[in-house]
N, C-alpha and C positions, 0 to 999 in steps of 0.2 A: 504493500500500500504506500509506503514511504517513497519507493521508486516511481510509482505511478504519479503521485503528487508532485515529485520533483520533476518528472518529465513534463507534466502539464505546466508547471510554473516556468520551466525553461523555454517552452515552445508555444504557449498560448497567444503570444503577441505576433506570431508568424501567420501569414495568410495561409500557408500550407496546412497549418493545424486546423484552422476553421474549415478549409476545403475538405480535409480528411474526415472531420467530424460530420459534415453534411453528406459526404459519400456514404459513411456508415449508416446515417439515418435513412438514406435512400435504399440501401441494401436491406436494412431491417424491415422497412415498410413493405418492400416487395417480397420478403420472406413470409410475412404474416398476413398480407392482404393481396387481393387481386386488383390490378390496376384497371380502372374503367374511366370512360369519358363522363364528365359531370353533365354535359349537355350534348345534344345531337349536332349542334353547330360545328363542333370540332370534327365529327365524323365527316360531315359534308365538305369542310375545308381541306381535310386530308385527302378526300376523294379528288378534289379539284387539283391539288398539288401533285398527287402521285400519278394522275392520268387515268383515273377510273372511267372517265367519260370518253377516252380515246387517246389522249396524249397529255403529259404534264403541262399544267397551266399556272401562270403567276397571278391570275385574277382570283384572289381568295375572298373578295368582297369585303369582309370585315377586318382582315389583316392587311397591312400595307403591301403594295405590290413589290416593294424592294425585298421584303422577307419572302414573298411569294416567288420572286425570281431566284433567290438563293435555294429555296426548296425545289423549285423546278429543275435547277441544275443538278442538285444532289440526286433527285429521283431519276434523272436522265442517265446519271453515272451508275447508280446502283438501285434498281427498282425494288429489290427484295428487302431493303432496310427501311424501317418505319421512321423516316427522317422527321416527319412532322412532330411525332411524340418526343423523339430524342431532342429536337430543338427546344421544346418546352421544358423537358427535364434538365437539360444543360443550363438553360436560362434560370431555372429555379435554384439549382444547386449553386450557381455562380452568385445569384442575388443573396441567398441566405449566407453564403460564405463571406461576402463583403460586409453584410450587416454584423455578423458575429465578430469578424475581424476588427471592425470599428469599436464595438462595445468591449471586447477583450483588451483593447488598447486604451480605453478611457480610464482604466485603473479604478473603476467603481464596481466592486465585486457584486454587490446586490443587484445593480442594474444589469450586469453581465449575466447573472444567473436568471433573472427574469427574461432577458432577451433570449437566452438558450431555451427556456420553457416555451416562450412564444414561437420560436422557430420549430420546436418539436411539434407544437400544435398545428402550425400551418403546413408542416411537411406532409401530414395526412392529406390535406387538400391539394398539395402539389404532386404527390407521387401515387396517390390512390384514386383521387377524383380529378384527373387532369382537365383543365379548362382555361382557354386562352385569356379570358377576362381577368382571372386571378393571376395568371402569369404576368400580365401587364402591370398589375399592382405590385408584384414582387420586384420587378425591374425598376419601377418608378420609385418606390420607397428606398430601395438599395441605392439608387442614384442620388437621391437627396441626402441620405445618411452619409454617404461617402463625400459628397460635396461639402456638407457642413463640417465634417471632421477634418478634411484637408484644408479648407479655407482658414480654419483656426490655427493651422500650423504654418509657421513662416517657411517660405521657400518650398512648399509642398505643392506638387503639380498633379496630384492624384485626382483633383477635381475634374481633370479632363476625362478620366475614366468614368467618373460619375455622369458626365454629360452623355457619354456613349450609352450608359445604362438607361438614362432618361429617354433618349431618342428611340431606343429599342422598345421601351415601355410604351411610347406613343405609337410606334408602328404596330405593336401587337394589338392595342385596343385604345384608340384616341379618347373615347369617353371616360374610361377608367383612368387614363393618364391624367386628365384634367381634374377628375374627382380627387385622386390621391395627391395631386399637386396642391389643390386648395387646402387639404388637411396638413400636408407637410410644410407649407409655408409658415405654419405656426411655430415650428422649432427653428426656423431660419430667422424669425423676427428679432430675437435677442441680438443677433449680429448687427442688424440695421439699427435697432433702438439704442444700443450702446454707442454706436458711431455717431448718432445724432445728439447725444448728450453734450452739454456745454463743457464738461470736464473730461471729454473723451481723450483717450490716449492715442498715440500715433499708430500703435498696433491695431486698435479697434477700427480706426479709419481705413487702414490697409486691408483688414479683414472684410470690410464692406465692399471695398473696391474689387477684391478677388471674387466675392460673391456675385457682384454685378457682372464681372467678366464671365463667370461660369453661366450665369443666367442668359447673357447675350449669346454665348456660344451655343447653349441648348436651344434657344429660340431659332437661331439660324439653321441648325441641323433639323429641327422639327419642321420649320418652314420649307426647307428643301425637300424633305421626305414627303410632305403634303403635296407639293406641286408635282413631284415625280409620279406619285400615286394618281393624281388627277389626270395627268397626261396619259397614263396607261388605260384610262377609261374614256378617252376622248372620241372614239369611233361612234358612229351612229347606233350600232347595235348595242354597244355597252351603255350609251346614254339612255336608250330606251329601257334597257334592263334596270338601270339605276333608278329611273323614274318609277317604273313598275314596282321595284322592291321597296321604295319608300312607303307605298300604300300597303304592301304585304306586311311590312314591319309594324306599321301602325295598327293594322287589323289583327295581327297575330299577337302582338305584345299587349295591346290594350283591350283586345277582344272586340268582336262584332257588337254593334248596338243591338239591344234586346228586341226581338221581333214583335213581341206583344206590345211594347211601348211605342213602336214606330210602324205599326202594321200598315197604315194608310200610305206612308212614304215608301215602304217596301213594295206595296202593290203598284204604285205609280212607276216604279222601276222594273215592273214585271218580274219580281222575285217572290215566289211563293214560300210558304213556310218550309216545305220540303226542300226547295232550293237553298234556303237559308241554312238549314241543317248541314247540307253538304259544304257550302262555302265557309261557314263558321268552323267546320272541322278541318279547314285549310285544304279541302279538295276543290280549289277555286280555279283550276286551270281550264277555263272555257273562254278562249279569246273572243268568241262571237257574242256570248251572252253575259260575260262578266269581265269585260276589258277594262282598260285604265279609266275611261270616262265614268263607267258605272261604279268602279271601286272608289273613285274620288267622291262620288255622291253618297256612297254608303259611309265613307270615313267622316263626311261632314255631319252625319247623324250622331256621331259619337258624343255622348254627354261629357262635357269637360268638368272636371272636379273644380269646385270653387272653394276658396279658402275661407272657411267660416269656423265657428267654435265647435260645431258638431263634427265636421271633418277632421279638425285638429285633435279632438278627443279620440275619434276613431283611429287616427294615426298613432297616438300614444298607446292605445290599448293593443293594437296590432304589434307595435314595437315591443311592448312588454311581453306579449306571448312569444314573439320571435326570439327574444334574448333569454327568457327564463323558462320556456316550456319546450322549445324545439331541441331535440337531442343533438342535432348537428351543430348547434350554436353553443353548446355547453362549454367547451374549452375556451372559446373566445370571450364569452361572458365572464368566465372565471379570471382569465388573464387581464381583461380590461379593468375589472374591478380591483384586482390586485395591484396593477400598476398605478391606478388612480389613488388608492389608499397609500401606496408607497410614496407617491409624489407629495401628498398632503402631509404625511406624518414623519417622513424621513428626509425629504429634500430640503436644502437651504434655499428658500424662495423669497425673492424680492418682488417688487411690483412688475418688473419686466417678465419674470417667469410666470406670475399669476395672469398677467395680460395674455401671454402666449398660450397658457393653458386654456383660457376661455376662448381664444381664437380657434384653437384646434377643436375644442368641443363644439363651437358654433358651426365651423365648417363641416364637421362630420354630421351634425344635426341637419344642416341644409342639404347635404348629399342624400341622407336617408329620406328626408321629406320630399325632395325633388323626385327621387325614384318612386316613392309611394304615389305622388300626385300624377306622374307621367305614366307609370306602369303598375308595379305592385312590389311588395317585399320579395326580393330575390336573394336566395342564399349566396350565390357567387358575388353579387354586388355588396351585400351586407358584410360578408367575411372580408372582402378586399378593403372596404373602408375601415373596418375595425382594425385590420392589420396595419394600415397607415396610421390610425389613431394611436395604437399601442406604441409604435416605435417613435412617433412624434413626442408622446409623453415621456418615454424613456430617455429621449435625447435632451429633455429639459431638466432631468433630475441631477441635482448635486447632493450627494449623500452626507448625512450627519448621524450622530447618535448610534455608535457601533452596536450597543446592546439591543436597541430596538430593531436595528436592521436584521440581526440574526433571528430574532423571534418572527419578524415579518416574513423573511425569506423561507424559514422552516414551515410556517403555516401555508404559505403560497405553494410550496412544493407539494404538500399534502393535498391542497385543494385542486391543484392542476392535475395531479395523478388520478384523483377520483373523477374529475371531469373527462379525462382521456378514456377511462374505463367505460363510463356511461356512453360516450359518443361512439366508440369504436368496437364495442364488444360484439355487435351483431354483424360486423363486416369481416370478421376473421375467416380465413380460408376454409377452415373445417365446418363453417356454418353456411357455406355457399355452394353446396353440392348440387342443389336444384338449378342454380344459375349456370354452373359449368356444364351440366347435362343439356340445358337448353341451348347453350352456345354451340356445343358439338352438333346437335340436331340441326340447328339453323345453318351451320356451315355446310352440311351435306346438301341442304336445299339450295343454298347459294351456288354451290359447285354444279348442281344439276341444271340450274337455270343458265349459268354461264356457258355450259357446253352446248346449249340449244341456241346458237346464234342466228338460226333461221327465223326465230320469233322474238318479238318484243313483249315483255311482261310488264303489265301496268297494274299497280296496286294503289290502294288508298294511302293517303299520307300517313295515317296512323299505323300502317302495317309495320311490324317490328323487324322485318327482314334485316335491314341495315342498322336501324336506330339503336336497338337494345343489345345486339349480340356481336358487335364488332369491337374487339378490344384494342387498346392503343398500341400494344407491342406487336400486333399482327400487321404484316405488310399487305396492303390491298393490291391485288394484281392489276396489271395494266389492262384497261378496258373492262374492268369488273362491272361497270354500270352501262356498258355499251348496248345492252339489250334489256335494260330495266328502267322504268320511269314511274315516279309517283304521280298522283293526280293533282299535286299542288306542292306547297311549302315554298321557302324563299329562294330555292334554286330555279323555280319556274321561270321560263323565258330568258335565262342566261344562255348565251350563244352555244355553249357546249351541251346544255340540256335540249335546246331546240334542235341541234344537230342529231342527237340520238333519236328523237321522234321522226325527223325528216328521213332518216335512213330507212324507215319502215313505212314511208308514205303517209305520215300523220302530221297534221298541223293542229287539229283540235282533237284531243284524246277521247272526248265524249262522243263526238260525231264520227270521226274517221275510223273508229274501232269496229263499227258495224260492218259485217261481211268482209272484214279485212283478214285474210288468211294468215297474215304475218303477225297479228297482234292478239294477245290473250289478256284477260283479267285474272289476277291471282289474289287469293285471300280465302275467306270462308263465306259460304253462301249468304248467311245472315247479314254480314257487314257489306256485301256487294249488292244486295237487293236495292238499297237506295240509289246506287249508281245506275242500275238497270232501269229503275222507275224514272230517273231523271232523263235518260236517253229516250224512253218511251214518251215522256211528256213533251220533249222539245225537238227530237230529231227523227224518231222512227216508232210509230205506235205499234208496229208489229215485231219489235225487237224481242229476242229471246236469249236467255243465258243457258248455254249447253255445256255440261261438264265434259272436259277432255281427259284429264288424268289428275292424279295426286302427285305432288312434290313434297315429300315429308308430310307435315301436318297441314299443308296448304293445298287448296283445290284450285285447279286451273280451268278457266271457262273461256269459250269463244262466244262472241255476241253476233247473232245472225238475225236477218230479217225474214220472218216467216210469212211472206206475202203470198196470198192465194192467187 
């Protein structure tokens, strides 16, 4: 034990020590848990990058095209390596290593231990529930932590590396970059406020100048990446898709306006209740009956939340349930409360630190409230903002009272350990046998579909073929989606998706599937009946659904017109 402690004391300030520690965390989480995508968006973006629709493509829609181009090149060199997942894992390990390196070098042991506990909590979200929005938060927070640390050190140029982390955070997810930036500005404020004092020192003034240099460099890099990304979507087909996707995002994230509340308006748009059920389930790809013009009119029906006392109370109640009742939030609630208590009772705080604390809290509150008003409480967004808040508060701490510190840290270690157990216990590998069996069966069905390139398989958007059963460490084969198309979702009308349909003579999947010997519907009969009824109502009153065969647990149907 003495040798271990001596080794830690001798090496903890080295970046290699922090990096090794995070690699160990990564290995341990993959030993005890199965890695999965937190949301289906990552599956779709991996498909785009790896060439599942025909060839590798840099247009990842929500991730900057610069990163998309890097992935495109990597997949072109080695198709069988899951580069998309590895990119996020490497970014997470690097971000966490930078953060721990900074806190191990601040020589405040209590803060360092809390930082380590927080990194352990977020590692589950990084290595078990991979998701690009969270990865953007990790990069952004690491960038600000490194910039703050290096700016305060004379002749230290590591802030340049911090700007690189920041621009990668922006390219990974711009919205989360700005949210985390708003929160992290709170722990940069002391640098500015101290430089603005009348009795400022020469060092404090130089610190502010270095901070502004880092800020200017970051803005230039972010601006350049923004314009490059815009340039990549400048063609007419991509402009159309971007316009189309704006409405899809609004309708999918905020939900369709309720039919019963706007029945007259829907009827004026020739949308029946049965049509509404299909469109609101995101099976909306009917360019003739539900094109951009009609989508815009439906979006205009969306009731906008107004800021009033009832809405505010509802927000607070949902926030309380999110933080104190949801199992997935347990570690983050525990670490946030622990850090806040540590700041209040252990830190040496002046008015600058207290002002910065309130700024961090206010910025986090605004981020949560904006998300609630515009969309809803989302785990990935909440966890990301809490992550930024925790390390902003830790960066403001200046420790005092050694005896109190030991008691606090001991209690926090116990609390965090209990929170980990509560959050993670149901996700352990030996409790996931049903999921692994479903993955194996689903892959057999996907292989059988892929082998039948003579036919296009069309499924409802909710069909779990790709969404639930493709794991991050599996390389998606080239052309895997070349003969499969959903009836909707946000990839609809992207040039590569349109190309898949056109290869089988289809422009409107609802209309052109009838009597098309190259196209099948796949799913179960009950879920596909609304699709058939839609076709009967709008395109062919004599349409019938005839069973062709079974692929695994999914039934395959052809749609034929039984005209007399």
